[in-house]
N, C-alpha and C positions, 0 to 999 in steps of 0.2 A: 486674433489669428495665431499668435504664438501658442496660446493655451490649447487651441484646437490641434495644432501640430504636436504638442506634447502628449495630448490624449491619444492621438492616432499612433504615435510612436510607441506608447505604452501597450496598446491593444493590437498593434499591427500583426505581430507574430501569432497570437491566439486566434485572430480573425482568419489569418491564412490557414491555420490548422483546421478551423471549423469549416471553411469553404472546401478544403481538400477532403475532409471526412464526408461532407454532404455529397460532393461529387463522386467519391468512392462508393458511398451507399447507393446512390442513384445508378451507378454502373452495375453494382451487385444486383439490384432489383431488376433491372432491364436485361442483364446478361445471364442471370441465374448461375447455373453450374459452369458456364463458359467463363465466368469471372475468375476461375482458378488460374487463368493465365497471369493475373496480377500478383499471385502469391509470392513468387520469387522476389519481387520488388519490396514487398512487405517484410519478407524474411531477412533481407539484407539489413533493413533498419533494426529489426529485433536482435539479430546476431551481432550487429555493430554495437548496440547499446550494452548487451551482455558482455561483450569482449572488453569494453572500457570500464564497466561498473565494478568488476572484480578488483583490479588494481586501485580504483578510486576508493573503494571501501577500506582497503588496507591502509592506504596512505593518509586518508582523512582522519580515521580513528586513531591510528598510531601517532600521527603528528600532534593531534589535539591533546592526547593524554601525556605524551612525552614532554610537551611544552607547558604543561599545567604545573604551576608552582605550588598550588595548594591541593593536596590530595583529599582534603575534606570536601572540597568543591566537587571532585569526581564522585565521591561517595554520595553527596547530596543529589547530583544529577542522576545517578543510577537509581537511587531510591525513589526519587520523584518520577523518573521515567516509568518504572514498573507500577507505581501507584496509579499514574495516569492511565497506563495501558489497561490495567485491570478495572479501574473505575469506569472508563468509557465503554469497555466491553460489557460490564454489568448493566449499564444504562441501556445499551443497544439491545441486550437480551431481554430486559424487562419490557421495553417498547414493543418488540416483535411478539412477545407473548400476548399482550393486549390486542395487537392487530390480528393475529391468527385466531383469537377467540371470537372476534367480531366477524372476520372473513376467513372461515376455515378453508385452507387451500386444497385439501384432499377430498372434500365432499363431492360425491357424484363422479369422481374420476374412474375411468375404466382403462386399465393398462394390461398389456400382455406381459406375463412374467417370463424371464429367461431362466428356465429351470436348470440349465446347465451351469449357472453361476455358482461358485463356491467361495467361501470366505476363509482365508487363512487365519490360523489362530494368532491372536495379538500377544506378542512377547514384549512386555513393558521394558524389561531390562535391556534387551538388545536395541530397542528403539531409542531409549535414552542415550545409550552409548553412541549410536550412529548419529544422533542429533547433536551431540556435543563434541565429538572427536572424529578424526579420520585415521585411516591405517597408515598413511604415508604423507609426507609434506606436500608433494605435488598435487594431492587431492584437494588441498586448500584452494587451488586455483580454479576449481570447477564451480560453476554458479549454483549447482544443487547443494553445495556445502557452505552456504553463506553463514550459517550460525557458527560452525567451527572456525571459519575465517574471522568472524567478528570477535570471538573469544580470544583467538590467537593475536589479533591486532591489539586488543586491550592489554593482554599479557605482555606483548612486545613493547608497546608504548610505556607501560608501567615499569618494565625493566630498564628502559632507556632513562626514564625519569630518576630511577634509583641510583644510577651511576654518576649522576651530577654533571659536572662540566665536561667530562669525557663524552657524554652523550649528546652534547649540544650540536656537534657537527652532523650527527645522524638526524636530529630533529630538524635542522635547517634543510637537509637533503629531502626529508619527507615532506616538509612544507612546500618546497620547490616542486617536488614530484606531483603533489596533489593539485597545485596550480596548473601544471602541465596537462594533467588528465582532464581537469575542468575545461581548459582551453580546447583540448581535442574534442571534448563533447560539445562545446559551443560551436565548433566548426562543423561537426557531424550533424548537428541539429538543422543545418541548412537543408539537409536531405529529408528532414522529418515530414514536410507536407507531401512529398511523393511517397515516402514509406508508409505513412499512416493512411493516406488515401487508398493505396494499393491494398493494405492490410484490411481495411474496412470493405473494400469491394469484394475481396475473397470471402470475408466473414459473412457478409449479408447474402452474397450469392449462393454460398454452399449451405449455410446453417440457418438462414433467416426463416425458412419454412417450418423448421422445428419449433420455433417460438409460437407458432399458431396451432400446434398439435395438442396432444393430451395434457401437456403441462401448461397450456395457455393461462389457466386460471391462477396457478401458483405464480407464474411470471407477472400476471396482471396485478398481483398483490406486491410482489417483491420489488419490481422495477420502480413503481411510483414511490414506494416507501424509501428506497435508497436516495432518490432525488429529493424527497421531503426531508430526510435526515440531513442531506447536504445543505439545503437552504434554510433549515430551521435550527438543527442542533449545532452545526458548526458556527453559525453566528453567536449562539448562546455561549459556546466554549470560547469563541473569540472575545466576547465581552468580558467573560470571567478572566481571561488571560490578560487583556490589555484595554478594557473599556471600549469606548467608541473607536479609538485608534485601532484596536484589535479587530473589531468588526470590519472597519473600512479596509484594513490590510488584506482581508480574505479575497479581494479581487485578484490577488496573485495566485490563487488556487486554480484559476481557469486552465492554464497550460498543463499543470499536472493532472487535472481531471480529464482533459481530452487525451493526453498521452496514455493514461492508465486505462481509459475506456477502450482505446484502440489496441494497445499491446497486451492488456489483461495480465500485467506483471508489475508488482510493486518495485521489484529490483530494477526493471527497465525504466521505471519512472523516477528512480532515485536521483539521477543527475538533475532532472527538471525540478524536483522537490528541493534539492539543495539550493538551487538558484532562487526559487520562490521564497524559501526561508530567509535567504540573504536579503532579498528585497523587502521582506516584512520587517527585518531587523532583529531576527533571532541571533543571539550571540554565537560567534563562530564555534566555540568549543561545544556548546549545547547542540547546535544543529549537526555538527560532525559526529556526534555520539548518538543522539536520539534518532536521527533519520535512518542511518544504516541499520541500527538495531530494530527500529520500527518497521522497516521493510521486511523483516523476517519474523517479527514477534508482536505486531500491533495490527489486529485484524477485526475492526468493528463490523465490517461487511460480512466477514465469516461468522461472527457471532449471530448476526441477523439471519444468515442463510442456514446455519445449523438448526435453529429452532424451527425455521420454515420446513426443513426436511423432516424433522421429528413430527411436527404437526401434520405434514402431508402423509406420512406413513400411518399415523393414527387414523386419519380420515380414510385412507385406502383400505385398511383392515377393519373399518367400522368400530374403532375403539374411541371412547370419549377422551379428548385431550383435556384432562382436568385433574385436580388434586394437588395439594401442596408438595407431596413427594415428587410427583411428575414434573411440576414446574421447577423445583429446586434441582432435580437431576438434569433437566433440560438446560438450565442456566449454567450449571457446572460443566456440562459437556460443551456448551457453546464457548465458554471462556477457555476451556482446555484447547478447543479447536482453533480459537482465535488468537490466543496468546502463547500457549505452551507448545502445541503441536505444529503451529504454523512454521516453525523453524526446522521441523523434521522432513527429510526428503519423502515425498508422498504423504505428507501429514494430513492432507485433505481426505485421502482414501482411508487412512487409519481412523480418522475421526468418524467417517461414515460407517466403518466396520464396528466401531465402538457403539454407535447408535443402534445398529442392528442387534448386536450381541446383548447390550445392557437391557434393552426393552424386550428382548426375546422374540424379535421378528424372524420369520423364516429367511433362508438365504436369498430367496427371490427378491427380497426387499433391497438388497445391496445395489444391483444395477439400476433400480428405480431412482434412488437418491443420488447415485453417482451421476446419472443423467441430469438431475436437477442441479447438482453441483457445477456441471459444465455450463448449463444454460444461464445460471445466475452469475457466472464469473465476471462479465464485463462491469456491471454496476457494483458488484461486491468489491472488485479490485479498485474501482474509483473511490469508494468509501475508505478502503484499507489504505491506499496510497496517499490520498489527500489528507486523510486523518492523521498521518504521520507528521505533517507540517503543523496541523492544529495541536497535536500532542506536544510538539517542540515549543509551541507558544505557551501552552499550559505549564510545561516544565520551566520555561523562562520566568513565568510568573512566580512559581514556587521558589526557585533558586535565587532570582535577581530581585524579587519584590515587585510591587505594583508599578514602579516607575521604569520597568525594563524597556517599555516602548519608547522612552526618550532616546534610546540607542538609535532607533530608526530616524527620529527627527534630526539628531545631531549629524547622522551619516548623510542625510539628504542635504543639510545645510552645507556640509563640507564639500559635497559633490557640486552644489551650485557655486560655491566660492571658487573651486578649482576650475569650473567651466568659465566663470567670469574672468578669472586671471588669465587662463589660456587664450580666451577670446581677445583680451586686451593686448596680450603679447603678440 
């Protein structure tokens, strides 16, 4: 009986989220455009998450780095982080190439071009500057500037670390603040079932019919692929990271997966991801560095969608999607879109512009793949966001060694001991 209660307690919140999303989807299907009335309730949830996530990113990253006694460990974490990001992005790109060769997404599609659409020239220099910096300090507080905020947080934490004992009081303050924001998010998540249910009602009611339109075939390929990637590749990564314990711990990805599907935002899913990584047993400094950076620069789902868009355009314009150069260019563009440009404001659109320009497609191609980008966003974000926690597990394996999962076991034992002690008292 106690075991059943423990299982129910573990899955109670994800089950409530699932039920609320099912209810919201049902309302969207039945009410159609009238489901827009639920949009404000969903927007309250999204806006609340974004409001809390900006200070959370700053405090968690800064406190982790400022309290780190060994700077070599930070270097190891960052090197491992980007190695994992590029490695998983490369694997995702290769997988989608094989899939679109077997199931060409653009074959037989007939779309109406928007001939008025124009593509602005791509200025690499200015885009890099805007990706890494802001013009004034207060711009760091805007959610669209997450990458500059992350870089500032790393720099700030590193500077605190360098001043030694004088910086300890700041480190303690940052640690306390990060706990405060996590507690605020924990309280706010009680509203999640209402917020996510309302968000899904509006999403399905307003945009559901588009999924059955001219892009149905591409979506029919991409959606199942994302879910197969989730249930096949993530367990493989989990096993590489922590063996059987790593695979078993992936049950904690359910809440981030549902949140990301509904919100279509890796940043809005970050608080849920941090909790999932904690439950899995990812060391605190690793999860507080990998997850915020991953929310802006780890996008396996984007790698998958980039090559889907490229293959789709090849099919639309009756061009064979084949050849080593074509494949290598597609992989490079997908990794750029999924790892490099994901931190750039409007990076998705920039990546789509690059696809059109590099392959020489006419300007009419841009609105076509921009539409695909919007339609694939829910499952792509699910892979992007939940993949951040999986990446944190892989980084833990590289930095901590194969026994890092013992952290989870010891942590759970300590929890049980504390529970027993408090019960006796």
